[in-house]
PyMOL Python script that loads the backbone (N, CA, C, O; Angstrom):
from pymol import cmd

cmd.read_pdbstr("""\
ATOM      1  N   MET A   1      -7.037  -3.055 -18.902  1.00  0.00           N
ATOM      2  CA  MET A   1      -6.721  -2.643 -17.916  1.00  0.00           C
ATOM      3  C   MET A   1      -7.236  -1.935 -16.564  1.00  0.00           C
ATOM      4  O   MET A   1      -8.025  -1.006 -16.734  1.00  0.00           O
ATOM      5  N   GLY A   2      -6.873  -2.275 -15.201  1.00  0.00           N
ATOM      6  CA  GLY A   2      -8.073  -2.244 -14.404  1.00  0.00           C
ATOM      7  C   GLY A   2      -7.749  -0.285 -13.657  1.00  0.00           C
ATOM      8  O   GLY A   2      -7.045   0.588 -14.162  1.00  0.00           O
ATOM      9  N   SER A   3      -8.308  -0.240 -12.792  1.00  0.00           N
ATOM     10  CA  SER A   3      -7.984   1.246 -12.167  1.00  0.00           C
ATOM     11  C   SER A   3      -6.260   1.015 -11.874  1.00  0.00           C
ATOM     12  O   SER A   3      -5.422   0.117 -11.786  1.00  0.00           O
ATOM     13  N   PRO A   4      -6.430   2.851 -11.779  1.00  0.00           N
ATOM     14  CA  PRO A   4      -4.734   2.888 -11.176  1.00  0.00           C
ATOM     15  C   PRO A   4      -4.313   2.728 -10.206  1.00  0.00           C
ATOM     16  O   PRO A   4      -5.144   2.359  -9.375  1.00  0.00           O
ATOM     17  N   VAL A   5      -2.990   2.871  -9.743  1.00  0.00           N
ATOM     18  CA  VAL A   5      -2.286   1.879  -8.208  1.00  0.00           C
ATOM     19  C   VAL A   5      -1.522   2.831  -8.012  1.00  0.00           C
ATOM     20  O   VAL A   5      -0.784   3.338  -8.857  1.00  0.00           O
ATOM     21  N   ALA A   6      -1.666   3.218  -6.630  1.00  0.00           N
ATOM     22  CA  ALA A   6      -0.789   4.245  -5.669  1.00  0.00           C
ATOM     23  C   ALA A   6      -0.152   3.042  -4.765  1.00  0.00           C
ATOM     24  O   ALA A   6      -0.703   2.103  -4.190  1.00  0.00           O
ATOM     25  N   LEU A   7       1.260   3.440  -4.864  1.00  0.00           N
ATOM     26  CA  LEU A   7       1.936   2.346  -3.769  1.00  0.00           C
ATOM     27  C   LEU A   7       2.233   3.688  -2.799  1.00  0.00           C
ATOM     28  O   LEU A   7       2.944   4.634  -3.140  1.00  0.00           O
ATOM     29  N   ILE A   8       1.509   3.557  -1.477  1.00  0.00           N
ATOM     30  CA  ILE A   8       1.967   4.599  -0.328  1.00  0.00           C
ATOM     31  C   ILE A   8       3.023   3.617   0.854  1.00  0.00           C
ATOM     32  O   ILE A   8       3.022   2.417   1.127  1.00  0.00           O
ATOM     33  N   THR A   9       3.722   4.583   1.265  1.00  0.00           N
ATOM     34  CA  THR A   9       4.873   4.306   2.300  1.00  0.00           C
ATOM     35  C   THR A   9       4.032   4.728   3.940  1.00  0.00           C
ATOM     36  O   THR A   9       3.092   5.485   4.187  1.00  0.00           O
ATOM     37  N   GLY A  10       4.823   3.907   4.761  1.00  0.00           N
ATOM     38  CA  GLY A  10       4.222   4.747   5.985  1.00  0.00           C
ATOM     39  C   GLY A  10       2.510   4.784   5.787  1.00  0.00           C
ATOM     40  O   GLY A  10       2.396   5.686   6.618  1.00  0.00           O
ATOM     41  N   ALA A  11       1.455   4.600   5.471  1.00  0.00           N
ATOM     42  CA  ALA A  11       0.648   4.364   5.270  1.00  0.00           C
ATOM     43  C   ALA A  11      -0.336   3.726   6.579  1.00  0.00           C
ATOM     44  O   ALA A  11      -1.553   3.709   6.393  1.00  0.00           O
ATOM     45  N   ALA A  12       0.325   3.110   8.137  1.00  0.00           N
ATOM     46  CA  ALA A  12       0.017   2.240   8.789  1.00  0.00           C
ATOM     47  C   ALA A  12      -1.019   3.568   9.527  1.00  0.00           C
ATOM     48  O   ALA A  12      -2.035   3.165  10.093  1.00  0.00           O
ATOM     49  N   ALA A  13      -0.812   4.831   9.521  1.00  0.00           N
ATOM     50  CA  ALA A  13      -1.796   5.821  10.084  1.00  0.00           C
ATOM     51  C   ALA A  13      -1.249   7.214   9.931  1.00  0.00           C
ATOM     52  O   ALA A  13      -0.078   7.532   9.718  1.00  0.00           O
ATOM     53  N   GLY A  14      -2.245   7.949  10.069  1.00  0.00           N
ATOM     54  CA  GLY A  14      -1.503   9.650  10.100  1.00  0.00           C
ATOM     55  C   GLY A  14      -1.797   9.688   8.633  1.00  0.00           C
ATOM     56  O   GLY A  14      -2.576   9.010   7.963  1.00  0.00           O
ATOM     57  N   ILE A  15      -0.894  10.753   8.267  1.00  0.00           N
ATOM     58  CA  ILE A  15      -0.835  11.100   6.258  1.00  0.00           C
ATOM     59  C   ILE A  15      -1.002  10.373   5.553  1.00  0.00           C
ATOM     60  O   ILE A  15      -1.756  10.628   4.614  1.00  0.00           O
ATOM     61  N   GLY A  16      -0.318   8.991   5.675  1.00  0.00           N
ATOM     62  CA  GLY A  16      -0.168   8.177   5.311  1.00  0.00           C
ATOM     63  C   GLY A  16      -1.448   7.187   4.908  1.00  0.00           C
ATOM     64  O   GLY A  16      -1.733   6.667   3.829  1.00  0.00           O
ATOM     65  N   ALA A  17      -2.119   7.134   6.237  1.00  0.00           N
ATOM     66  CA  ALA A  17      -3.199   6.527   5.877  1.00  0.00           C
ATOM     67  C   ALA A  17      -4.835   7.070   5.624  1.00  0.00           C
ATOM     68  O   ALA A  17      -5.950   6.566   5.490  1.00  0.00           O
ATOM     69  N   ALA A  18      -4.280   8.268   5.650  1.00  0.00           N
ATOM     70  CA  ALA A  18      -5.456   9.289   5.221  1.00  0.00           C
ATOM     71  C   ALA A  18      -4.944   9.633   3.705  1.00  0.00           C
ATOM     72  O   ALA A  18      -5.997   9.748   3.077  1.00  0.00           O
ATOM     73  N   THR A  19      -4.090   9.808   2.992  1.00  0.00           N
ATOM     74  CA  THR A  19      -3.733   9.829   1.797  1.00  0.00           C
ATOM     75  C   THR A  19      -4.077   7.953   0.759  1.00  0.00           C
ATOM     76  O   THR A  19      -3.988   7.659  -0.433  1.00  0.00           O
ATOM     77  N   ALA A  20      -4.413   7.249   1.845  1.00  0.00           N
ATOM     78  CA  ALA A  20      -4.819   5.984   1.201  1.00  0.00           C
ATOM     79  C   ALA A  20      -5.938   5.853   0.962  1.00  0.00           C
ATOM     80  O   ALA A  20      -6.412   5.615  -0.149  1.00  0.00           O
ATOM     81  N   GLU A  21      -6.757   6.046   2.395  1.00  0.00           N
ATOM     82  CA  GLU A  21      -8.370   6.570   2.281  1.00  0.00           C
ATOM     83  C   GLU A  21      -8.672   7.474   1.256  1.00  0.00           C
ATOM     84  O   GLU A  21      -9.821   7.444   0.815  1.00  0.00           O
ATOM     85  N   GLU A  22      -7.651   8.494   0.659  1.00  0.00           N
ATOM     86  CA  GLU A  22      -8.617   9.310  -0.822  1.00  0.00           C
ATOM     87  C   GLU A  22      -8.293   9.240  -1.826  1.00  0.00           C
ATOM     88  O   GLU A  22      -8.578  10.047  -2.710  1.00  0.00           O
ATOM     89  N   PHE A  23      -7.270   7.761  -2.006  1.00  0.00           N
ATOM     90  CA  PHE A  23      -7.327   7.447  -3.242  1.00  0.00           C
ATOM     91  C   PHE A  23      -7.808   6.495  -3.719  1.00  0.00           C
ATOM     92  O   PHE A  23      -7.839   6.138  -4.896  1.00  0.00           O
ATOM     93  N   ILE A  24      -8.417   5.793  -2.350  1.00  0.00           N
ATOM     94  CA  ILE A  24      -9.510   4.678  -2.545  1.00  0.00           C
ATOM     95  C   ILE A  24     -10.751   5.425  -2.595  1.00  0.00           C
ATOM     96  O   ILE A  24     -11.712   4.816  -3.064  1.00  0.00           O
ATOM     97  N   ARG A  25     -10.977   6.920  -2.110  1.00  0.00           N
ATOM     98  CA  ARG A  25     -12.105   7.017  -1.834  1.00  0.00           C
ATOM     99  C   ARG A  25     -12.072   7.282  -4.130  1.00  0.00           C
ATOM    100  O   ARG A  25     -13.181   7.274  -4.665  1.00  0.00           O
ATOM    101  N   LEU A  26     -11.339   7.389  -4.672  1.00  0.00           N
ATOM    102  CA  LEU A  26     -11.140   8.424  -5.744  1.00  0.00           C
ATOM    103  C   LEU A  26     -11.484   7.117  -7.012  1.00  0.00           C
ATOM    104  O   LEU A  26     -11.765   7.383  -8.181  1.00  0.00           O
ATOM    105  N   GLY A  27     -11.380   5.724  -6.448  1.00  0.00           N
ATOM    106  CA  GLY A  27     -11.399   4.518  -7.357  1.00  0.00           C
ATOM    107  C   GLY A  27      -9.864   3.987  -7.590  1.00  0.00           C
ATOM    108  O   GLY A  27      -9.493   3.155  -8.419  1.00  0.00           O
ATOM    109  N   TRP A  28      -9.384   4.423  -7.003  1.00  0.00           N
ATOM    110  CA  TRP A  28      -7.465   3.995  -7.362  1.00  0.00           C
ATOM    111  C   TRP A  28      -7.844   2.511  -6.281  1.00  0.00           C
ATOM    112  O   TRP A  28      -8.833   2.379  -5.560  1.00  0.00           O
ATOM    113  N   ARG A  29      -6.607   1.449  -6.497  1.00  0.00           N
ATOM    114  CA  ARG A  29      -6.136   0.377  -6.150  1.00  0.00           C
ATOM    115  C   ARG A  29      -5.148   1.215  -5.272  1.00  0.00           C
ATOM    116  O   ARG A  29      -4.882   2.382  -5.562  1.00  0.00           O
ATOM    117  N   VAL A  30      -4.610   0.567  -4.177  1.00  0.00           N
ATOM    118  CA  VAL A  30      -3.916   1.165  -2.996  1.00  0.00           C
ATOM    119  C   VAL A  30      -2.929  -0.375  -3.085  1.00  0.00           C
ATOM    120  O   VAL A  30      -3.377  -1.437  -3.516  1.00  0.00           O
ATOM    121  N   VAL A  31      -1.490  -0.161  -2.557  1.00  0.00           N
ATOM    122  CA  VAL A  31      -1.083  -0.903  -1.755  1.00  0.00           C
ATOM    123  C   VAL A  31      -0.085  -0.015  -0.905  1.00  0.00           C
ATOM    124  O   VAL A  31       0.786   0.764  -1.293  1.00  0.00           O
ATOM    125  N   ILE A  32      -0.612  -0.492   0.810  1.00  0.00           N
ATOM    126  CA  ILE A  32       0.511   0.502   1.424  1.00  0.00           C
ATOM    127  C   ILE A  32       1.350  -0.360   2.001  1.00  0.00           C
ATOM    128  O   ILE A  32       1.208  -1.536   2.339  1.00  0.00           O
ATOM    129  N   ALA A  33       2.422   0.532   2.081  1.00  0.00           N
ATOM    130  CA  ALA A  33       3.876  -0.854   2.243  1.00  0.00           C
ATOM    131  C   ALA A  33       4.180   0.203   3.899  1.00  0.00           C
ATOM    132  O   ALA A  33       4.101   1.432   3.917  1.00  0.00           O
ATOM    133  N   ASP A  34       4.396  -0.353   4.685  1.00  0.00           N
ATOM    134  CA  ASP A  34       4.754   0.413   6.016  1.00  0.00           C
ATOM    135  C   ASP A  34       5.797  -0.917   7.124  1.00  0.00           C
ATOM    136  O   ASP A  34       5.750  -2.125   7.359  1.00  0.00           O
ATOM    137  N   LYS A  35       6.463   0.022   7.428  1.00  0.00           N
ATOM    138  CA  LYS A  35       7.592  -1.345   8.485  1.00  0.00           C
ATOM    139  C   LYS A  35       6.787  -2.194   9.414  1.00  0.00           C
ATOM    140  O   LYS A  35       7.139  -3.240   9.959  1.00  0.00           O
ATOM    141  N   GLU A  36       5.711  -1.602   9.496  1.00  0.00           N
ATOM    142  CA  GLU A  36       4.713  -2.349  10.581  1.00  0.00           C
ATOM    143  C   GLU A  36       3.199  -2.620  10.177  1.00  0.00           C
ATOM    144  O   GLU A  36       2.225  -2.113  10.733  1.00  0.00           O
ATOM    145  N   PRO A  37       3.174  -3.631   8.965  1.00  0.00           N
ATOM    146  CA  PRO A  37       1.927  -3.831   8.122  1.00  0.00           C
ATOM    147  C   PRO A  37       0.917  -4.206   9.244  1.00  0.00           C
ATOM    148  O   PRO A  37      -0.290  -4.040   9.066  1.00  0.00           O
ATOM    149  N   ASP A  38       1.424  -4.718  10.415  1.00  0.00           N
ATOM    150  CA  ASP A  38       0.593  -5.294  10.878  1.00  0.00           C
ATOM    151  C   ASP A  38      -0.547  -4.403  11.780  1.00  0.00           C
ATOM    152  O   ASP A  38      -1.431  -4.933  12.452  1.00  0.00           O
ATOM    153  N   GLN A  39      -0.286  -2.580  11.616  1.00  0.00           N
ATOM    154  CA  GLN A  39      -0.959  -1.495  12.369  1.00  0.00           C
ATOM    155  C   GLN A  39      -1.969  -0.881  11.331  1.00  0.00           C
ATOM    156  O   GLN A  39      -2.660   0.049  11.746  1.00  0.00           O
ATOM    157  N   VAL A  40      -2.168  -1.373   9.772  1.00  0.00           N
ATOM    158  CA  VAL A  40      -2.311  -0.898   9.098  1.00  0.00           C
ATOM    159  C   VAL A  40      -4.061  -1.379   9.950  1.00  0.00           C
ATOM    160  O   VAL A  40      -4.281  -2.508  10.389  1.00  0.00           O
ATOM    161  N   ARG A  41      -5.100  -0.195  10.001  1.00  0.00           N
ATOM    162  CA  ARG A  41      -6.318  -0.406  10.404  1.00  0.00           C
ATOM    163  C   ARG A  41      -7.098  -1.087   9.584  1.00  0.00           C
ATOM    164  O   ARG A  41      -7.234  -1.071   8.360  1.00  0.00           O
ATOM    165  N   PRO A  42      -7.763  -1.900  10.741  1.00  0.00           N
ATOM    166  CA  PRO A  42      -8.982  -3.072   9.438  1.00  0.00           C
ATOM    167  C   PRO A  42      -9.455  -2.391   8.369  1.00  0.00           C
ATOM    168  O   PRO A  42      -9.294  -2.840   7.234  1.00  0.00           O
ATOM    169  N   GLU A  43     -10.060  -1.290   8.587  1.00  0.00           N
ATOM    170  CA  GLU A  43     -11.075  -0.851   7.355  1.00  0.00           C
ATOM    171  C   GLU A  43     -10.409  -0.673   6.474  1.00  0.00           C
ATOM    172  O   GLU A  43     -10.986  -0.626   5.388  1.00  0.00           O
ATOM    173  N   LEU A  44      -8.431  -0.432   6.490  1.00  0.00           N
ATOM    174  CA  LEU A  44      -8.038  -0.233   5.259  1.00  0.00           C
ATOM    175  C   LEU A  44      -7.531  -1.570   4.975  1.00  0.00           C
ATOM    176  O   LEU A  44      -7.755  -2.041   3.860  1.00  0.00           O
ATOM    177  N   ARG A  45      -7.117  -1.997   5.522  1.00  0.00           N
ATOM    178  CA  ARG A  45      -6.465  -3.925   5.269  1.00  0.00           C
ATOM    179  C   ARG A  45      -7.457  -4.563   4.793  1.00  0.00           C
ATOM    180  O   ARG A  45      -7.098  -5.277   3.857  1.00  0.00           O
ATOM    181  N   ASP A  46      -8.670  -4.633   5.042  1.00  0.00           N
ATOM    182  CA  ASP A  46      -9.465  -5.802   4.937  1.00  0.00           C
ATOM    183  C   ASP A  46     -10.489  -4.865   3.110  1.00  0.00           C
ATOM    184  O   ASP A  46     -11.330  -5.526   2.501  1.00  0.00           O
ATOM    185  N   ASN A  47     -10.170  -3.628   2.724  1.00  0.00           N
ATOM    186  CA  ASN A  47     -10.897  -3.432   1.460  1.00  0.00           C
ATOM    187  C   ASN A  47     -10.184  -4.296   0.438  1.00  0.00           C
ATOM    188  O   ASN A  47      -8.970  -4.454   0.307  1.00  0.00           O
ATOM    189  N   PRO A  48     -10.756  -4.601   0.037  1.00  0.00           N
ATOM    190  CA  PRO A  48     -10.653  -5.575  -1.580  1.00  0.00           C
ATOM    191  C   PRO A  48      -9.857  -4.632  -2.359  1.00  0.00           C
ATOM    192  O   PRO A  48      -8.831  -5.226  -2.693  1.00  0.00           O
ATOM    193  N   ASN A  49      -9.856  -3.995  -2.594  1.00  0.00           N
ATOM    194  CA  ASN A  49      -8.624  -3.251  -3.576  1.00  0.00           C
ATOM    195  C   ASN A  49      -7.333  -2.069  -2.857  1.00  0.00           C
ATOM    196  O   ASN A  49      -6.781  -1.036  -3.236  1.00  0.00           O
ATOM    197  N   VAL A  50      -7.301  -2.779  -1.878  1.00  0.00           N
ATOM    198  CA  VAL A  50      -5.676  -2.703  -1.012  1.00  0.00           C
ATOM    199  C   VAL A  50      -5.119  -4.172  -0.748  1.00  0.00           C
ATOM    200  O   VAL A  50      -5.601  -5.288  -0.554  1.00  0.00           O
ATOM    201  N   ARG A  51      -3.546  -3.457  -0.865  1.00  0.00           N
ATOM    202  CA  ARG A  51      -2.666  -4.806  -0.944  1.00  0.00           C
ATOM    203  C   ARG A  51      -1.822  -4.374   0.706  1.00  0.00           C
ATOM    204  O   ARG A  51      -1.314  -3.255   0.787  1.00  0.00           O
ATOM    205  N   VAL A  52      -1.774  -4.969   1.461  1.00  0.00           N
ATOM    206  CA  VAL A  52      -0.918  -4.461   2.658  1.00  0.00           C
ATOM    207  C   VAL A  52       0.724  -5.398   2.862  1.00  0.00           C
ATOM    208  O   VAL A  52       0.798  -6.580   3.196  1.00  0.00           O
ATOM    209  N   LEU A  53       1.815  -4.551   2.578  1.00  0.00           N
ATOM    210  CA  LEU A  53       2.863  -5.640   2.218  1.00  0.00           C
ATOM    211  C   LEU A  53       4.132  -4.974   3.386  1.00  0.00           C
ATOM    212  O   LEU A  53       3.776  -3.827   3.656  1.00  0.00           O
ATOM    213  N   HIS A  54       5.203  -5.255   3.991  1.00  0.00           N
ATOM    214  CA  HIS A  54       5.981  -5.050   4.810  1.00  0.00           C
ATOM    215  C   HIS A  54       7.135  -4.302   3.539  1.00  0.00           C
ATOM    216  O   HIS A  54       7.513  -4.746   2.454  1.00  0.00           O
ATOM    217  N   MET A  55       7.509  -2.744   4.404  1.00  0.00           N
ATOM    218  CA  MET A  55       8.418  -2.181   3.472  1.00  0.00           C
ATOM    219  C   MET A  55       9.262  -1.608   4.484  1.00  0.00           C
ATOM    220  O   MET A  55       8.776  -1.230   5.550  1.00  0.00           O
ATOM    221  N   ASP A  56      10.592  -1.506   4.211  1.00  0.00           N
ATOM    222  CA  ASP A  56      11.400  -0.710   5.287  1.00  0.00           C
ATOM    223  C   ASP A  56      12.145   0.214   4.019  1.00  0.00           C
ATOM    224  O   ASP A  56      13.091  -0.187   3.342  1.00  0.00           O
ATOM    225  N   ASP A  57      11.478   1.527   3.885  1.00  0.00           N
ATOM    226  CA  ASP A  57      12.107   2.519   3.216  1.00  0.00           C
ATOM    227  C   ASP A  57      13.310   2.916   3.002  1.00  0.00           C
ATOM    228  O   ASP A  57      13.879   3.477   2.065  1.00  0.00           O
ATOM    229  N   ALA A  58      13.643   2.493   4.130  1.00  0.00           N
ATOM    230  CA  ALA A  58      15.691   3.063   4.458  1.00  0.00           C
ATOM    231  C   ALA A  58      16.384   1.844   3.939  1.00  0.00           C
ATOM    232  O   ALA A  58      17.575   1.973   3.655  1.00  0.00           O
ATOM    233  N   ASP A  59      15.762   0.572   3.760  1.00  0.00           N
ATOM    234  CA  ASP A  59      16.403  -0.622   3.337  1.00  0.00           C
ATOM    235  C   ASP A  59      16.138  -0.619   1.813  1.00  0.00           C
ATOM    236  O   ASP A  59      14.989  -0.711   1.381  1.00  0.00           O
ATOM    237  N   GLN A  60      17.317  -0.503   0.928  1.00  0.00           N
ATOM    238  CA  GLN A  60      16.918  -0.827  -0.668  1.00  0.00           C
ATOM    239  C   GLN A  60      16.726  -2.211  -0.846  1.00  0.00           C
ATOM    240  O   GLN A  60      16.324  -2.556  -1.958  1.00  0.00           O
ATOM    241  N   ALA A  61      16.908  -3.010  -0.065  1.00  0.00           N
ATOM    242  CA  ALA A  61      16.960  -4.529  -0.800  1.00  0.00           C
ATOM    243  C   ALA A  61      15.172  -4.617  -0.628  1.00  0.00           C
ATOM    244  O   ALA A  61      14.399  -5.036  -1.490  1.00  0.00           O
ATOM    245  N   SER A  62      14.756  -4.012   0.950  1.00  0.00           N
ATOM    246  CA  SER A  62      13.140  -4.161   1.385  1.00  0.00           C
ATOM    247  C   SER A  62      12.495  -3.099   0.080  1.00  0.00           C
ATOM    248  O   SER A  62      11.306  -3.346  -0.119  1.00  0.00           O
ATOM    249  N   VAL A  63      12.857  -2.382  -0.500  1.00  0.00           N
ATOM    250  CA  VAL A  63      12.075  -1.399  -0.970  1.00  0.00           C
ATOM    251  C   VAL A  63      12.024  -2.206  -2.710  1.00  0.00           C
ATOM    252  O   VAL A  63      11.046  -2.068  -3.446  1.00  0.00           O
ATOM    253  N   ASP A  64      12.676  -2.631  -2.915  1.00  0.00           N
ATOM    254  CA  ASP A  64      12.591  -3.262  -4.428  1.00  0.00           C
ATOM    255  C   ASP A  64      12.034  -5.022  -4.618  1.00  0.00           C
ATOM    256  O   ASP A  64      11.705  -5.696  -5.595  1.00  0.00           O
ATOM    257  N   THR A  65      12.129  -5.264  -3.297  1.00  0.00           N
ATOM    258  CA  THR A  65      11.253  -6.737  -2.695  1.00  0.00           C
ATOM    259  C   THR A  65      10.083  -6.418  -2.769  1.00  0.00           C
ATOM    260  O   THR A  65       9.273  -7.036  -3.460  1.00  0.00           O
ATOM    261  N   GLY A  66       9.872  -5.650  -2.240  1.00  0.00           N
ATOM    262  CA  GLY A  66       8.025  -4.274  -1.821  1.00  0.00           C
ATOM    263  C   GLY A  66       7.570  -4.283  -3.342  1.00  0.00           C
ATOM    264  O   GLY A  66       6.738  -5.010  -3.884  1.00  0.00           O
ATOM    265  N   VAL A  67       8.326  -3.301  -3.859  1.00  0.00           N
ATOM    266  CA  VAL A  67       7.820  -2.559  -5.511  1.00  0.00           C
ATOM    267  C   VAL A  67       7.987  -3.914  -6.175  1.00  0.00           C
ATOM    268  O   VAL A  67       7.042  -3.959  -6.962  1.00  0.00           O
ATOM    269  N   ASP A  68       8.610  -4.935  -6.277  1.00  0.00           N
ATOM    270  CA  ASP A  68       8.383  -5.912  -6.979  1.00  0.00           C
ATOM    271  C   ASP A  68       6.803  -7.111  -6.731  1.00  0.00           C
ATOM    272  O   ASP A  68       6.217  -7.658  -7.666  1.00  0.00           O
ATOM    273  N   GLN A  69       6.476  -7.234  -5.413  1.00  0.00           N
ATOM    274  CA  GLN A  69       6.008  -7.588  -4.952  1.00  0.00           C
ATOM    275  C   GLN A  69       4.095  -6.570  -5.131  1.00  0.00           C
ATOM    276  O   GLN A  69       3.027  -7.073  -5.480  1.00  0.00           O
ATOM    277  N   ALA A  70       4.259  -5.731  -4.900  1.00  0.00           N
ATOM    278  CA  ALA A  70       3.564  -4.767  -5.535  1.00  0.00           C
ATOM    279  C   ALA A  70       2.938  -5.041  -6.888  1.00  0.00           C
ATOM    280  O   ALA A  70       1.749  -5.311  -7.053  1.00  0.00           O
ATOM    281  N   ILE A  71       3.832  -4.948  -7.816  1.00  0.00           N
ATOM    282  CA  ILE A  71       3.522  -5.407  -9.616  1.00  0.00           C
ATOM    283  C   ILE A  71       2.958  -6.543  -9.581  1.00  0.00           C
ATOM    284  O   ILE A  71       1.747  -6.468  -9.792  1.00  0.00           O
ATOM    285  N   GLN A  72       3.391  -7.677  -9.379  1.00  0.00           N
ATOM    286  CA  GLN A  72       3.183  -8.673  -9.417  1.00  0.00           C
ATOM    287  C   GLN A  72       1.565  -8.642  -8.878  1.00  0.00           C
ATOM    288  O   GLN A  72       0.592  -8.785  -9.618  1.00  0.00           O
ATOM    289  N   GLU A  73       1.497  -8.310  -6.678  1.00  0.00           N
ATOM    290  CA  GLU A  73       0.346  -8.882  -7.067  1.00  0.00           C
ATOM    291  C   GLU A  73      -1.235  -7.998  -7.293  1.00  0.00           C
ATOM    292  O   GLU A  73      -2.404  -8.365  -7.171  1.00  0.00           O
ATOM    293  N   MET A  74      -0.514  -6.512  -7.725  1.00  0.00           N
ATOM    294  CA  MET A  74      -1.894  -5.287  -8.561  1.00  0.00           C
ATOM    295  C   MET A  74      -1.984  -5.627  -9.746  1.00  0.00           C
ATOM    296  O   MET A  74      -3.057  -5.408 -10.309  1.00  0.00           O
ATOM    297  N   GLY A  75      -0.469  -6.512 -10.778  1.00  0.00           N
ATOM    298  CA  GLY A  75      -0.730  -6.940 -12.211  1.00  0.00           C
ATOM    299  C   GLY A  75      -0.767  -5.072 -12.892  1.00  0.00           C
ATOM    300  O   GLY A  75      -1.590  -4.399 -13.513  1.00  0.00           O
ATOM    301  N   CYS A  76       0.361  -4.884 -12.435  1.00  0.00           N
ATOM    302  CA  CYS A  76       0.554  -3.451 -12.865  1.00  0.00           C
ATOM    303  C   CYS A  76       2.141  -3.512 -13.349  1.00  0.00           C
ATOM    304  O   CYS A  76       2.693  -2.501 -13.783  1.00  0.00           O
TER     305      CYS A  76
END
""", "prot")
cmd.dss("prot")
cmd.show_as("cartoon", "prot")
cmd.util.cbc("prot")
cmd.orient("prot")
């Protein structure tokens, strides 16, 4: 089994992006889930240990789909 995985919502900017950076620094694989995935900074989006996906955490169906996608893509 690989490194642990963190799924971070709202990580296109601000505290979410800083949290993602810290998990990456610690060697974790990171799924960044955001309503505006195209707004995720390139240095995060282009990291091979990061997956970016669309998720609206106010919409349960979006959350369910996003979590399923994260599990499939990160192999956890």
